[in-house]
Backbone and ligand atoms as CSV (ligand in chain L), in Angstrom:
chain,resi,resn,atom,element,x,y,z
A,1,MET,N,N,-96.318,87.268,-12.317
A,1,MET,CA,C,-95.169,86.876,-11.481
A,1,MET,C,C,-94.996,87.819,-10.298
A,2,ILE,N,N,-95.048,89.108,-10.627
A,2,ILE,CA,C,-94.907,90.103,-9.562
A,2,ILE,C,C,-96.077,89.973,-8.581
A,3,ARG,N,N,-97.247,89.795,-9.165
A,3,ARG,CA,C,-98.445,89.724,-8.342
A,3,ARG,C,C,-98.347,88.524,-7.372
A,4,ARG,N,N,-97.841,87.433,-7.898
A,4,ARG,CA,C,-97.724,86.230,-7.097
A,4,ARG,C,C,-96.795,86.462,-5.891
A,5,GLN,N,N,-95.693,87.133,-6.148
A,5,GLN,CA,C,-94.737,87.393,-5.058
A,5,GLN,C,C,-95.368,88.289,-3.986
A,6,THR,N,N,-96.140,89.260,-4.465
A,6,THR,CA,C,-96.788,90.170,-3.515
A,6,THR,C,C,-97.727,89.382,-2.610
A,7,LEU,N,N,-98.498,88.482,-3.236
A,7,LEU,CA,C,-99.447,87.692,-2.451
A,7,LEU,C,C,-98.714,86.820,-1.444
A,8,LEU,N,N,-97.594,86.251,-1.888
A,8,LEU,CA,C,-96.815,85.392,-1.000
A,8,LEU,C,C,-96.309,86.202,0.205
A,9,ALA,N,N,-95.825,87.382,-0.090
A,9,ALA,CA,C,-95.311,88.251,0.976
A,9,ALA,C,C,-96.422,88.580,1.967
A,10,LEU,N,N,-97.606,88.874,1.433
A,10,LEU,CA,C,-98.727,89.205,2.312
A,10,LEU,C,C,-99.110,88.000,3.166
A,11,ALA,N,N,-99.050,86.813,2.544
A,11,ALA,CA,C,-99.431,85.603,3.271
A,11,ALA,C,C,-98.448,85.309,4.396
A,12,LEU,N,N,-97.200,85.652,4.182
A,12,LEU,CA,C,-96.167,85.343,5.181
A,12,LEU,C,C,-96.132,86.349,6.325
A,13,MET,N,N,-96.682,87.514,6.067
A,13,MET,CA,C,-96.534,88.585,7.067
A,13,MET,C,C,-97.027,88.222,8.470
A,14,PRO,N,N,-98.252,87.642,8.554
A,14,PRO,CA,C,-98.711,87.313,9.921
A,14,PRO,C,C,-97.784,86.309,10.601
A,15,LEU,N,N,-97.254,85.364,9.822
A,15,LEU,CA,C,-96.342,84.364,10.400
A,15,LEU,C,C,-95.097,85.030,10.950
A,16,MET,N,N,-94.594,85.979,10.168
A,16,MET,CA,C,-93.381,86.660,10.593
A,16,MET,C,C,-93.630,87.468,11.861
A,17,ALA,N,N,-94.812,88.088,11.900
A,17,ALA,CA,C,-95.139,88.886,13.087
A,17,ALA,C,C,-95.204,87.981,14.313
A,18,GLN,N,N,-95.758,86.783,14.091
A,18,GLN,CA,C,-95.899,85.869,15.213
A,18,GLN,C,C,-94.523,85.349,15.659
A,19,ALA,N,N,-93.697,85.024,14.677
A,19,ALA,CA,C,-92.369,84.520,15.016
A,19,ALA,C,C,-91.616,85.549,15.848
A,20,GLY,N,N,-91.825,86.812,15.519
A,20,GLY,CA,C,-91.165,87.881,16.256
A,20,GLY,C,C,-91.608,87.926,17.704
A,21,GLY,N,N,-92.798,87.375,17.964
A,21,GLY,CA,C,-93.322,87.428,19.329
A,21,GLY,C,C,-92.879,86.248,20.179
A,22,ASN,N,N,-92.186,85.298,19.582
A,22,ASN,CA,C,-91.763,84.130,20.361
A,22,ASN,C,C,-90.528,84.426,21.207
A,23,HIS,N,N,-90.015,83.379,21.833
A,23,HIS,CA,C,-88.911,83.560,22.760
A,23,HIS,C,C,-87.587,83.874,22.069
A,24,GLY,N,N,-87.582,84.760,21.106
A,24,GLY,CA,C,-86.336,85.088,20.418
A,24,GLY,C,C,-85.374,85.783,21.366
A,25,GLY,N,N,-84.099,85.547,21.185
A,25,GLY,CA,C,-83.117,86.174,22.051
A,25,GLY,C,C,-83.067,87.676,21.851
A,26,GLY,N,N,-83.609,88.149,20.726
A,26,GLY,CA,C,-83.558,89.568,20.393
A,26,GLY,C,C,-84.219,90.466,21.421
A,27,HIS,N,N,-85.228,89.923,22.116
A,27,HIS,CA,C,-85.947,90.758,23.078
A,27,HIS,C,C,-85.216,90.855,24.410
A,28,GLU,N,N,-84.280,89.952,24.626
A,28,GLU,CA,C,-83.714,89.848,25.965
A,28,GLU,C,C,-83.058,91.128,26.447
A,29,ALA,N,N,-82.353,91.777,25.529
A,29,ALA,CA,C,-81.681,93.007,25.924
A,29,ALA,C,C,-82.706,94.041,26.375
A,30,MET,N,N,-83.878,93.993,25.746
A,30,MET,CA,C,-84.901,94.978,26.037
A,30,MET,C,C,-85.606,94.705,27.356
A,31,THR,N,N,-85.967,93.432,27.594
A,31,THR,CA,C,-86.758,93.148,28.787
A,31,THR,C,C,-85.896,92.788,29.990
A,32,GLY,N,N,-84.626,92.473,29.752
A,32,GLY,CA,C,-83.750,92.086,30.851
A,32,GLY,C,C,-83.394,90.626,30.764
A,33,SER,N,N,-82.905,90.078,31.876
A,33,SER,CA,C,-82.433,88.689,31.880
A,33,SER,C,C,-82.556,88.150,33.299
A,34,PRO,N,N,-82.491,86.826,33.453
A,34,PRO,CA,C,-82.574,86.269,34.801
A,34,PRO,C,C,-81.519,86.896,35.709
A,35,GLY,N,N,-81.917,87.241,36.920
A,35,GLY,CA,C,-80.998,87.913,37.838
A,35,GLY,C,C,-80.288,86.930,38.756
A,36,ASN,N,N,-79.181,87.362,39.296
A,36,ASN,CA,C,-78.425,86.564,40.261
A,36,ASN,C,C,-78.986,86.838,41.661
A,37,PRO,N,N,-79.529,85.803,42.330
A,37,PRO,CA,C,-80.138,86.011,43.645
A,37,PRO,C,C,-79.167,86.623,44.660
A,38,ALA,N,N,-77.859,86.484,44.436
A,38,ALA,CA,C,-76.865,87.050,45.359
A,38,ALA,C,C,-76.668,88.552,45.117
A,39,GLU,N,N,-77.257,89.064,44.034
A,39,GLU,CA,C,-77.039,90.477,43.694
A,39,GLU,C,C,-78.336,91.273,43.626
A,40,VAL,N,N,-79.277,90.910,44.491
A,40,VAL,CA,C,-80.574,91.591,44.466
A,40,VAL,C,C,-80.451,92.996,45.056
A,41,ASP,N,N,-80.911,94.007,44.326
A,41,ASP,CA,C,-80.870,95.386,44.809
A,41,ASP,C,C,-82.106,95.726,45.636
A,42,ARG,N,N,-83.225,95.154,45.263
A,42,ARG,CA,C,-84.443,95.431,46.020
A,42,ARG,C,C,-85.474,94.325,45.818
A,43,THR,N,N,-86.378,94.241,46.786
A,43,THR,CA,C,-87.462,93.253,46.724
A,43,THR,C,C,-88.772,94.006,46.561
A,44,ILE,N,N,-89.593,93.540,45.645
A,44,ILE,CA,C,-90.906,94.150,45.428
A,44,ILE,C,C,-91.954,93.068,45.643
A,45,GLU,N,N,-92.895,93.362,46.544
A,45,GLU,CA,C,-93.945,92.382,46.812
A,45,GLU,C,C,-95.099,92.575,45.842
A,46,VAL,N,N,-95.538,91.484,45.269
A,46,VAL,CA,C,-96.637,91.524,44.294
A,46,VAL,C,C,-97.652,90.474,44.706
A,47,THR,N,N,-98.931,90.843,44.688
A,47,THR,CA,C,-99.960,89.827,44.918
A,47,THR,C,C,-100.768,89.624,43.635
A,48,MET,N,N,-101.320,88.422,43.502
A,48,MET,CA,C,-102.176,88.071,42.375
A,48,MET,C,C,-103.487,87.574,42.973
A,49,ASN,N,N,-104.614,87.915,42.356
A,49,ASN,CA,C,-105.890,87.512,42.947
A,49,ASN,C,C,-106.899,87.026,41.913
A,50,ASP,N,N,-108.008,86.499,42.405
A,50,ASP,CA,C,-109.026,85.928,41.520
A,50,ASP,C,C,-109.873,86.993,40.828
A,51,GLN,N,N,-109.635,88.254,41.158
A,51,GLN,CA,C,-110.269,89.339,40.391
A,51,GLN,C,C,-109.435,89.612,39.135
A,52,MET,N,N,-108.437,88.740,38.887
A,52,MET,CA,C,-107.584,88.830,37.694
A,52,MET,C,C,-106.761,90.116,37.694
A,53,ARG,N,N,-106.214,90.415,38.853
A,53,ARG,CA,C,-105.389,91.613,38.950
A,53,ARG,C,C,-104.075,91.317,39.678
A,54,PHE,N,N,-103.046,92.076,39.296
A,54,PHE,CA,C,-101.801,92.114,40.040
A,54,PHE,C,C,-101.850,93.366,40.904
A,55,ASP,N,N,-101.252,93.307,42.070
A,55,ASP,CA,C,-101.152,94.488,42.911
A,55,ASP,C,C,-99.712,94.566,43.430
A,56,PRO,N,N,-98.930,95.580,43.062
A,56,PRO,CA,C,-99.280,96.692,42.159
A,56,PRO,C,C,-99.273,96.260,40.687
A,57,GLU,N,N,-99.996,97.037,39.880
A,57,GLU,CA,C,-100.040,96.774,38.442
A,57,GLU,C,C,-98.960,97.564,37.730
A,58,SER,N,N,-98.459,98.561,38.420
A,58,SER,CA,C,-97.478,99.449,37.807
A,58,SER,C,C,-96.285,99.579,38.750
A,59,ILE,N,N,-95.102,99.244,38.250
A,59,ILE,CA,C,-93.898,99.160,39.086
A,59,ILE,C,C,-92.803,99.991,38.439
A,60,GLN,N,N,-92.037,100.707,39.252
A,60,GLN,CA,C,-90.913,101.470,38.700
A,60,GLN,C,C,-89.602,100.932,39.246
A,61,VAL,N,N,-88.654,100.710,38.363
A,61,VAL,CA,C,-87.314,100.305,38.780
A,61,VAL,C,C,-86.313,101.150,37.996
A,62,GLU,N,N,-85.044,101.019,38.364
A,62,GLU,CA,C,-84.008,101.717,37.612
A,62,GLU,C,C,-83.225,100.723,36.766
A,63,ALA,N,N,-82.816,101.172,35.603
A,63,ALA,CA,C,-82.000,100.331,34.734
A,63,ALA,C,C,-80.761,99.887,35.502
A,64,GLY,N,N,-80.408,98.628,35.372
A,64,GLY,CA,C,-79.238,98.090,36.063
A,64,GLY,C,C,-79.606,97.375,37.349
A,65,GLN,N,N,-80.846,97.562,37.813
A,65,GLN,CA,C,-81.234,96.922,39.077
A,65,GLN,C,C,-81.606,95.458,38.883
A,66,THR,N,N,-81.252,94.663,39.884
A,66,THR,CA,C,-81.722,93.285,39.968
A,66,THR,C,C,-82.809,93.258,41.036
A,67,VAL,N,N,-83.987,92.811,40.646
A,67,VAL,CA,C,-85.160,92.896,41.503
A,67,VAL,C,C,-85.659,91.493,41.839
A,68,ARG,N,N,-85.962,91.307,43.120
A,68,ARG,CA,C,-86.627,90.073,43.531
A,68,ARG,C,C,-88.113,90.388,43.647
A,69,PHE,N,N,-88.930,89.721,42.840
A,69,PHE,CA,C,-90.376,89.857,42.960
A,69,PHE,C,C,-90.832,88.756,43.907
A,70,ALA,N,N,-91.309,89.160,45.083
A,70,ALA,CA,C,-91.838,88.205,46.051
A,70,ALA,C,C,-93.342,88.137,45.789
A,71,VAL,N,N,-93.777,87.049,45.185
A,71,VAL,CA,C,-95.130,86.958,44.637
A,71,VAL,C,C,-96.008,86.064,45.506
A,72,THR,N,N,-97.198,86.554,45.823
A,72,THR,CA,C,-98.167,85.771,46.596
A,72,THR,C,C,-99.464,85.663,45.812
A,73,ASN,N,N,-99.988,84.459,45.709
A,73,ASN,CA,C,-101.302,84.266,45.116
A,73,ASN,C,C,-102.317,84.278,46.254
A,74,THR,N,N,-103.056,85.385,46.366
A,74,THR,CA,C,-104.024,85.507,47.458
A,74,THR,C,C,-105.382,84.911,47.066
A,75,GLY,N,N,-105.474,84.399,45.841
A,75,GLY,CA,C,-106.739,83.817,45.379
A,75,GLY,C,C,-106.811,82.329,45.652
A,76,GLN,N,N,-107.821,81.691,45.059
A,76,GLN,CA,C,-108.024,80.240,45.194
A,76,GLN,C,C,-107.548,79.531,43.925
A,77,GLN,N,N,-107.612,80.225,42.803
A,77,GLN,CA,C,-107.223,79.621,41.523
A,77,GLN,C,C,-105.722,79.792,41.312
A,78,PRO,N,N,-105.140,78.927,40.445
A,78,PRO,CA,C,-103.737,79.143,40.080
A,78,PRO,C,C,-103.583,80.436,39.284
A,79,HIS,N,N,-102.471,81.100,39.507
A,79,HIS,CA,C,-102.120,82.289,38.713
A,79,HIS,C,C,-100.625,82.232,38.448
A,80,GLU,N,N,-100.191,83.022,37.490
A,80,GLU,CA,C,-98.753,83.090,37.245
A,80,GLU,C,C,-98.357,84.499,36.863
A,81,MET,N,N,-97.114,84.810,37.151
A,81,MET,CA,C,-96.550,86.089,36.741
A,81,MET,C,C,-95.443,85.755,35.750
A,82,VAL,N,N,-95.573,86.286,34.542
A,82,VAL,CA,C,-94.582,86.048,33.493
A,82,VAL,C,C,-94.100,87.399,32.975
A,83,ILE,N,N,-92.788,87.577,32.917
A,83,ILE,CA,C,-92.201,88.840,32.474
A,83,ILE,C,C,-91.838,88.745,30.990
A,84,GLY,N,N,-92.125,89.802,30.225
A,84,GLY,CA,C,-91.766,89.826,28.800
A,84,GLY,C,C,-92.312,91.070,28.144
A,85,THR,N,N,-92.316,91.072,26.813
A,85,THR,CA,C,-93.010,92.160,26.117
A,85,THR,C,C,-94.451,91.708,25.952
A,86,LEU,N,N,-95.373,92.652,25.817
A,86,LEU,CA,C,-96.782,92.284,25.699
A,86,LEU,C,C,-97.002,91.385,24.482
A,87,ASP,N,N,-96.293,91.627,23.382
A,87,ASP,CA,C,-96.412,90.776,22.188
A,87,ASP,C,C,-96.008,89.338,22.494
A,88,GLU,N,N,-94.875,89.204,23.172
A,88,GLU,CA,C,-94.388,87.876,23.562
A,88,GLU,C,C,-95.408,87.177,24.455
A,89,LEU,N,N,-95.923,87.932,25.417
A,89,LEU,CA,C,-96.841,87.360,26.394
A,89,LEU,C,C,-98.121,86.905,25.717
A,90,LYS,N,N,-98.604,87.708,24.755
A,90,LYS,CA,C,-99.838,87.337,24.050
A,90,LYS,C,C,-99.618,86.083,23.209
A,91,ALA,N,N,-98.452,85.997,22.546
A,91,ALA,CA,C,-98.149,84.821,21.729
A,91,ALA,C,C,-98.072,83.578,22.616
A,92,HIS,N,N,-97.478,83.750,23.779
A,92,HIS,CA,C,-97.332,82.635,24.723
A,92,HIS,C,C,-98.703,82.208,25.273
A,93,ALA,N,N,-99.560,83.190,25.544
A,93,ALA,CA,C,-100.905,82.895,26.045
A,93,ALA,C,C,-101.678,82.101,24.995
A,94,GLU,N,N,-101.476,82.461,23.722
A,94,GLU,CA,C,-102.145,81.762,22.619
A,94,GLU,C,C,-101.674,80.299,22.556
A,95,GLU,N,N,-100.364,80.081,22.729
A,95,GLU,CA,C,-99.811,78.724,22.756
A,95,GLU,C,C,-100.437,77.911,23.881
A,96,MET,N,N,-100.593,78.553,25.033
A,96,MET,CA,C,-101.150,77.845,26.190
A,96,MET,C,C,-102.610,77.499,25.969
A,97,ARG,N,N,-103.306,78.359,25.198
A,97,ARG,CA,C,-104.715,78.081,24.930
A,97,ARG,C,C,-104.824,76.849,24.029
A,98,ARG,N,N,-103.869,76.720,23.108
A,98,ARG,CA,C,-103.890,75.573,22.190
A,98,ARG,C,C,-103.446,74.293,22.888
A,99,ASN,N,N,-102.597,74.402,23.883
A,99,ASN,CA,C,-102.096,73.227,24.622
A,99,ASN,C,C,-102.362,73.420,26.099
A,100,PRO,N,N,-103.593,73.148,26.528
A,100,PRO,CA,C,-103.966,73.457,27.920
A,100,PRO,C,C,-103.101,72.723,28.942
A,101,GLY,N,N,-102.554,71.549,28.567
A,101,GLY,CA,C,-101.755,70.802,29.539
A,101,GLY,C,C,-100.315,71.256,29.586
A,102,MET,N,N,-99.985,72.247,28.759
A,102,MET,CA,C,-98.600,72.705,28.599
A,102,MET,C,C,-97.984,73.128,29.925
A,103,LYS,N,N,-96.847,72.525,30.221
A,103,LYS,CA,C,-96.115,72.913,31.432
A,103,LYS,C,C,-95.018,73.864,31.001
A,104,HIS,N,N,-94.862,74.944,31.684
A,104,HIS,CA,C,-93.733,75.804,31.343
A,104,HIS,C,C,-93.101,76.350,32.610
A,105,GLU,N,N,-91.821,76.191,32.673
A,105,GLU,CA,C,-91.051,76.699,33.807
A,105,GLU,C,C,-89.864,77.435,33.223
A,106,GLU,N,N,-89.831,78.718,33.385
A,106,GLU,CA,C,-88.748,79.524,32.836
A,106,GLU,C,C,-88.330,80.499,33.927
A,107,PRO,N,N,-87.093,81.030,33.828
A,107,PRO,CA,C,-86.646,81.970,34.866
A,107,PRO,C,C,-87.451,83.265,34.892
A,108,ASN,N,N,-88.190,83.564,33.807
A,108,ASN,CA,C,-88.940,84.820,33.767
A,108,ASN,C,C,-90.352,84.659,34.293
A,109,MET,N,N,-90.630,83.536,34.975
A,109,MET,CA,C,-92.009,83.334,35.431
A,109,MET,C,C,-92.088,82.560,36.734
A,110,VAL,N,N,-93.239,82.718,37.403
A,110,VAL,CA,C,-93.541,81.888,38.568
A,110,VAL,C,C,-95.027,81.551,38.482
A,111,ARG,N,N,-95.336,80.275,38.683
A,111,ARG,CA,C,-96.728,79.836,38.653
A,111,ARG,C,C,-97.086,79.343,40.046
A,112,LEU,N,N,-98.189,79.845,40.585
A,112,LEU,CA,C,-98.544,79.548,41.973
A,112,LEU,C,C,-99.989,79.090,42.103
A,113,ASP,N,N,-100.200,78.057,42.907
A,113,ASP,CA,C,-101.561,77.669,43.263
A,113,ASP,C,C,-102.086,78.671,44.291
A,114,GLY,N,N,-103.389,78.623,44.552
A,114,GLY,CA,C,-103.986,79.535,45.524
A,114,GLY,C,C,-103.262,79.464,46.856
A,115,GLY,N,N,-102.914,80.627,47.423
A,115,GLY,CA,C,-102.273,80.685,48.733
A,115,GLY,C,C,-100.759,80.514,48.713
A,116,GLU,N,N,-100.199,80.122,47.580
A,116,GLU,CA,C,-98.750,79.887,47.515
A,116,GLU,C,C,-97.959,81.187,47.335
A,117,THR,N,N,-96.683,81.125,47.696
A,117,THR,CA,C,-95.775,82.242,47.438
A,117,THR,C,C,-94.581,81.725,46.631
A,118,GLY,N,N,-93.967,82.641,45.896
A,118,GLY,CA,C,-92.804,82.276,45.100
A,118,GLY,C,C,-92.066,83.530,44.697
A,119,GLU,N,N,-91.060,83.389,43.856
A,119,GLU,CA,C,-90.317,84.581,43.471
A,119,GLU,C,C,-89.737,84.478,42.070
A,120,ILE,N,N,-89.465,85.648,41.522
A,120,ILE,CA,C,-88.696,85.774,40.284
A,120,ILE,C,C,-87.577,86.753,40.607
A,121,VAL,N,N,-86.346,86.428,40.210
A,121,VAL,CA,C,-85.239,87.385,40.335
A,121,VAL,C,C,-84.875,87.797,38.914
A,122,TRP,N,N,-84.996,89.091,38.638
A,122,TRP,CA,C,-84.853,89.576,37.264
A,122,TRP,C,C,-83.951,90.797,37.221
A,123,HIS,N,N,-83.078,90.817,36.239
A,123,HIS,CA,C,-82.177,91.956,36.042
A,123,HIS,C,C,-82.711,92.822,34.905
A,124,PHE,N,N,-83.011,94.081,35.218
A,124,PHE,CA,C,-83.497,95.017,34.209
A,124,PHE,C,C,-82.304,95.797,33.674
A,125,ALA,N,N,-81.908,95.472,32.446
A,125,ALA,CA,C,-80.657,96.007,31.921
A,125,ALA,C,C,-80.788,97.431,31.400
A,126,SER,N,N,-81.858,97.690,30.649
A,126,SER,CA,C,-81.912,98.986,29.967
A,126,SER,C,C,-83.269,99.650,30.134
A,127,PRO,N,N,-83.294,100.998,30.010
A,127,PRO,CA,C,-84.542,101.737,30.211
A,127,PRO,C,C,-85.605,101.334,29.191
A,128,GLY,N,N,-86.853,101.435,29.601
A,128,GLY,CA,C,-87.959,101.106,28.705
A,128,GLY,C,C,-89.106,100.534,29.497
A,129,GLU,N,N,-90.087,100.019,28.790
A,129,GLU,CA,C,-91.243,99.451,29.464
A,129,GLU,C,C,-91.234,97.944,29.281
A,130,VAL,N,N,-91.347,97.224,30.382
A,130,VAL,CA,C,-91.387,95.763,30.362
A,130,VAL,C,C,-92.748,95.353,30.919
A,131,ASP,N,N,-93.369,94.381,30.286
A,131,ASP,CA,C,-94.697,93.961,30.709
A,131,ASP,C,C,-94.625,92.668,31.514
A,132,PHE,N,N,-95.681,92.424,32.266
A,132,PHE,CA,C,-95.843,91.113,32.897
A,132,PHE,C,C,-97.324,90.766,32.861
A,133,ALA,N,N,-97.619,89.471,32.892
A,133,ALA,CA,C,-99.007,89.047,32.773
A,133,ALA,C,C,-99.171,87.642,33.314
A,134,CYS,N,N,-100.433,87.265,33.543
A,134,CYS,CA,C,-100.785,85.888,33.883
A,134,CYS,C,C,-101.280,85.240,32.598
A,135,LEU,N,N,-100.624,84.138,32.208
A,135,LEU,CA,C,-100.922,83.530,30.906
A,135,LEU,C,C,-101.854,82.331,30.988
A,136,ILE,N,N,-102.471,82.136,32.144
A,136,ILE,CA,C,-103.471,81.072,32.241
A,136,ILE,C,C,-104.660,81.518,31.375
A,137,PRO,N,N,-105.178,80.590,30.518
A,137,PRO,CA,C,-106.200,80.996,29.547
A,137,PRO,C,C,-107.315,81.834,30.165
A,138,GLY,N,N,-107.565,82.986,29.548
A,138,GLY,CA,C,-108.628,83.877,29.985
A,138,GLY,C,C,-108.163,84.975,30.925
A,139,HIS,N,N,-107.038,84.797,31.589
A,139,HIS,CA,C,-106.635,85.758,32.618
A,139,HIS,C,C,-106.069,87.058,32.024
A,140,LEU,N,N,-105.127,86.920,31.069
A,140,LEU,CA,C,-104.598,88.123,30.421
A,140,LEU,C,C,-105.729,88.888,29.737
A,141,GLU,N,N,-106.622,88.110,29.089
A,141,GLU,CA,C,-107.753,88.722,28.384
A,141,GLU,C,C,-108.649,89.483,29.357
A,142,ALA,N,N,-108.713,89.015,30.609
A,142,ALA,CA,C,-109.546,89.682,31.615
A,142,ALA,C,C,-108.810,90.866,32.244
A,143,GLY,N,N,-107.600,91.126,31.776
A,143,GLY,CA,C,-106.872,92.301,32.262
A,143,GLY,C,C,-105.781,91.993,33.257
A,144,MET,N,N,-105.402,90.715,33.380
A,144,MET,CA,C,-104.396,90.359,34.374
A,144,MET,C,C,-102.992,90.605,33.821
A,145,LYS,N,N,-102.594,91.871,33.895
A,145,LYS,CA,C,-101.270,92.284,33.396
A,145,LYS,C,C,-100.833,93.560,34.088
A,146,GLY,N,N,-99.568,93.855,33.937
A,146,GLY,CA,C,-99.031,95.060,34.531
A,146,GLY,C,C,-97.763,95.476,33.793
A,147,THR,N,N,-97.193,96.588,34.212
A,147,THR,CA,C,-95.986,97.064,33.529
A,147,THR,C,C,-94.910,97.466,34.541
A,148,VAL,N,N,-93.671,97.250,34.110
A,148,VAL,CA,C,-92.512,97.734,34.867
A,148,VAL,C,C,-91.903,98.869,34.042
A,149,ASP,N,N,-91.860,100.025,34.641
A,149,ASP,CA,C,-91.268,101.185,33.988
A,149,ASP,C,C,-89.799,101.226,34.415
A,150,VAL,N,N,-88.913,100.891,33.474
A,150,VAL,CA,C,-87.486,100.850,33.800
A,150,VAL,C,C,-86.891,102.223,33.439
A,151,GLN,N,N,-86.520,102.966,34.475
A,151,GLN,CA,C,-86.050,104.325,34.244
A,151,GLN,C,C,-84.531,104.384,34.094
A,152,ALA,N,N,-84.113,105.319,33.298
A,152,ALA,CA,C,-82.669,105.513,33.108
A,152,ALA,C,C,-82.035,105.845,34.453
A,153,THR,N,N,-80.870,105.291,34.705
A,153,THR,CA,C,-80.172,105.566,35.961
A,153,THR,C,C,-79.723,107.032,35.958
A,154,PRO,N,N,-80.041,107.765,37.043
A,154,PRO,CA,C,-79.692,109.203,37.065
A,154,PRO,C,C,-78.182,109.416,36.950
L,1,CU,CU,CU,-104.235,84.492,36.631
């Protein structure tokens, strides 16, 4: 009986880990929330390219800031910038691999065809590290990701 429960617990563990990586509200406090375009503190320009890179890959902001990411796809292929924790982003990338036709439009992301520009307005509430990535199949795996270092307000 005990052995059976242990096995069940072990079997459930990967599922639980995966569920934790989904769009649970629990992460929101950590990564921030959609920002109010009328309250933007600063604009940061980001480019995405067919070398599967964001430029810059490393961004610093202060906790409490609302940031407008002005994003340009300088490549020919579609790319997207999605903000979240790396676990969340990987789980989402896996979902997209299983459903290639999946359309997703959320305030934490912008998807752009080659040459297009767009923006994300995001409020970084608390200090910590927030990740961003391109979730088009193969892109995150090729290294298309970056981090926002949210520093404590002095
Ligand atoms: Cu991409």
